C-alpha positions as CSV (number, residue, x, y, z in Angstrom):
1,M,0.0,0.0,0.0
2,K,1.4,3.3,-1.0
3,L,1.7,6.0,1.6
4,S,-0.1,9.3,1.0
5,A,2.5,12.0,1.0
6,V,1.8,13.3,4.5
7,P,4.0,16.1,5.5
8,I,3.4,20.0,4.6
9,L,5.8,21.0,2.8
10,I,2.6,19.5,-4.0
11,T,-0.4,21.0,-2.8
12,L,1.4,20.7,-0.4
13,L,4.3,19.1,3.4
14,S,0.6,18.9,2.9
15,M,3.6,18.4,6.5
16,A,5.2,19.3,7.6
17,P,2.7,20.9,6.5
18,V,1.3,24.3,9.2
19,S,3.1,27.4,10.2
20,A,3.6,30.5,8.4
21,V,0.8,33.0,8.7
22,R,0.3,36.5,7.3
23,A,2.7,37.8,10.0
24,Q,5.4,35.9,8.2
25,E,4.1,37.2,4.8
26,C,3.1,33.8,3.4
27,G,1.1,33.6,0.2
28,P,-2.7,33.0,0.0
29,N,-2.1,29.3,-0.4
30,C,0.8,28.7,2.0
31,P,1.5,24.9,1.9
32,I,2.1,24.9,5.6
33,C,-1.2,26.6,6.5
34,S,-3.1,24.5,3.9
35,G,-1.4,21.2,4.7
36,S,-2.2,20.2,1.2
37,V,1.3,18.9,0.3
38,F,1.1,16.3,2.9
39,N,-0.9,14.0,0.6
40,T,0.3,12.0,-2.4
41,E,-3.3,11.2,-3.0
42,T,-5.8,13.7,-4.4
43,M,-7.7,13.8,-1.1
44,L,-7.1,12.4,2.3
45,S,-8.5,8.9,2.9
46,T,-11.6,8.7,5.1
47,S,-9.8,6.1,7.3
48,T,-6.9,8.4,8.1
49,I,-6.1,11.1,10.6
50,L,-2.9,13.1,10.2
51,T,-1.3,14.9,13.1
52,R,1.8,17.1,12.9
53,V,4.0,19.5,14.8
54,L,6.2,22.2,13.2
55,V,9.0,24.0,15.0
56,F,10.5,27.3,13.6
57,P,13.1,28.6,16.0
58,D,13.5,32.0,14.2
59,G,9.9,32.3,13.0
60,E,7.1,34.6,14.0
61,E,5.3,31.4,15.2
62,K,7.7,29.1,17.0
63,V,5.6,26.0,17.3
64,V,2.5,24.9,15.3
65,S,0.6,21.7,16.0
66,G,-2.3,20.5,13.9
67,I,-4.7,17.7,12.9
68,K,-6.3,16.9,9.6
69,M,-9.0,14.4,8.8
70,A,-11.5,13.5,6.0
71,L,-15.1,14.2,6.8
72,T,-16.1,12.4,3.6
73,S,-14.2,11.0,0.6
74,K,-14.6,14.4,-1.1
75,L,-14.1,16.8,1.9
76,D,-11.2,17.1,4.4
77,F,-10.6,19.5,7.2
78,G,-7.7,20.6,9.3
79,V,-7.1,22.8,12.3
80,S,-3.9,24.0,13.9
81,Y,-2.8,25.7,17.0
82,L,-0.2,28.5,17.0
83,T,1.6,28.5,20.3
84,T,3.2,31.9,20.1
85,S,0.1,33.9,19.3
86,Q,-2.2,31.4,21.1
87,S,-4.6,31.2,18.2
88,V,-6.2,28.8,15.8
89,I,-6.1,28.5,12.0
90,F,-8.0,26.2,9.8
91,N,-8.2,24.8,6.3
92,A,-10.7,22.8,4.3
93,R,-10.6,21.2,0.8
94,V,-13.3,19.7,-1.4
95,L,-12.8,17.5,-4.4
96,L,-14.7,18.8,-7.4
97,L,-13.5,16.3,-10.0
98,G,-11.8,13.0,-9.3
99,E,-8.3,12.2,-10.6
100,E,-8.1,9.4,-13.3
101,E,-5.2,7.9,-15.2
102,L,-4.9,10.7,-17.8
103,R,-7.1,13.3,-16.1
104,P,-6.1,15.6,-13.2
105,G,-8.2,16.1,-10.2
106,V,-9.8,19.4,-9.4
107,V,-9.7,20.6,-5.8
108,A,-11.0,23.8,-4.2
109,G,-10.1,25.0,-0.7
110,I,-10.3,27.7,1.9
111,G,-8.1,28.5,4.9
112,S,-6.9,31.0,7.5
113,V,-4.1,33.3,6.5
114,R,-3.8,35.3,9.8
115,A,-3.0,34.0,13.2
116,D,-6.3,35.3,14.5
117,A,-8.2,33.7,11.6
118,S,-9.6,37.1,10.7
119,D,-8.9,36.7,7.0
120,Q,-9.2,33.7,4.7
121,S,-7.8,32.6,1.3
122,V,-9.5,30.5,-1.3
123,F,-7.9,28.4,-4.1
124,L,-8.7,26.2,-7.1
125,S,-6.1,23.7,-8.2
126,L,-5.5,20.9,-10.7
127,T,-3.5,18.0,-9.2
128,K,-2.1,14.9,-10.9
129,N,0.1,12.0,-9.9
130,L,2.2,11.4,-13.0
131,E,3.3,7.9,-12.1
132,D,1.0,6.3,-14.6
133,V,2.1,8.7,-17.3
134,I,5.9,9.0,-16.9
135,G,6.8,6.3,-14.4
136,P,8.3,8.1,-11.4
137,P,5.8,9.1,-8.6
138,V,5.8,12.8,-9.3
139,R,2.8,14.9,-8.3
140,I,2.1,18.3,-9.8
141,S,-0.5,20.8,-8.6
142,L,-1.2,24.0,-10.4
143,G,-3.9,26.6,-9.8
144,A,-4.8,30.1,-8.5
145,A,-5.6,31.5,-5.1
146,G,-6.8,34.8,-3.7
147,Y,-8.1,36.4,-0.5
148,L,-11.7,36.7,0.5
149,R,-11.0,40.3,1.4
150,G,-9.8,42.2,-1.7
151,G,-10.5,39.1,-3.9
152,E,-10.0,41.1,-7.1
153,K,-6.4,39.8,-7.3
154,L,-5.5,36.2,-8.1
155,Y,-2.1,34.6,-7.3
156,P,-0.6,31.7,-9.3
157,I,0.2,28.7,-7.1
158,G,1.8,25.4,-7.6
159,T,3.7,22.4,-6.0
160,V,5.9,19.6,-7.3
161,S,6.7,16.7,-5.1
162,Y,8.5,13.3,-5.7
163,F,7.8,10.4,-3.5
164,Y,11.1,8.5,-3.7
165,K,10.9,4.8,-2.9
166,E,8.0,5.6,-0.6
167,K,10.5,6.9,1.9
168,L,11.5,10.4,1.0
169,L,9.2,13.2,-0.1
170,P,11.1,16.3,-1.4
171,F,8.9,19.1,-2.7
172,I,9.0,22.7,-3.9
173,S,6.0,24.9,-3.6
174,Y,5.0,28.4,-4.7
175,D,2.3,29.8,-2.5
176,G,1.5,33.0,-4.5
177,L,4.2,35.1,-2.9
178,N,7.1,32.8,-2.0
179,I,8.9,29.7,-3.0
180,N,9.1,27.1,-0.2
181,Y,11.1,23.9,0.0
182,G,10.9,20.8,2.1
183,V,11.6,17.1,2.5
184,S,10.0,14.5,4.6
185,W,11.5,11.1,5.6
186,F,9.0,8.4,6.4
187,L,10.6,6.3,9.2
188,F,7.6,4.0,9.2
189,E,4.3,4.0,7.3
190,T,2.8,6.0,10.2
191,L,5.6,8.3,11.2
192,N,7.7,10.9,9.3
193,I,10.1,13.7,10.1
194,G,11.0,16.6,7.9
195,L,12.9,19.8,7.2
196,L,11.3,23.0,5.8
197,Y,12.6,26.2,4.4
198,V,9.9,28.8,4.3
199,E,9.9,32.2,2.5
200,N,13.6,31.8,1.9
201,R,14.3,32.7,5.5
202,Y,12.7,30.4,8.1
203,L,14.2,27.0,8.7
204,G,12.0,24.6,10.5
205,L,11.6,21.0,11.6
206,S,8.4,18.9,11.4
207,T,7.1,15.6,12.5
208,G,3.9,13.9,11.4
209,L,1.9,10.9,12.6
210,R,-0.6,9.0,10.4
211,I,-3.4,7.3,12.4
212,S,-5.7,4.8,10.8
213,R,-9.3,4.7,12.1
């Protein structure tokens, strides 16, 4: 059974996936806030709960802990707690069109982009695992995102990840404003650790736990 690429940092250390918020000038589809890159699958399995902890020693938010789960096969939801600001941010995704062998999936989402959850971003993205097309398990997500406030402007977003031998998940992600990098190492099917470099200035560590219900 192939692991879903849990941590967000494609769309996506959907792990080490939660941290930067607007205070750190992340884009409207920050992969850490959205957690989307922590899945190699289009959507999170209904039998799985993902938990994660991110630590950014020099960041605006030092520690971020979160949980993500599927409410249905087409809807997943995540919530995270930011220790420094003592606040909560959230994210949710809905599958509009399922992924097939030669067809990308279409996913829409919404999430907090401020530590106090006073503003939200929305996004629409195409996502495809290219393993059946080119061989290697590369996932690409491309789309656009914007803010609910001042929504007249759209930002391009995208993520590329490569699930190497079901053990390493390196990725690069553009959140609309910044390029973010990360890699997760799956020690076991249920546990991974990772390293993130956010906004070209914040280095962080992550750990993620995959729980089957």
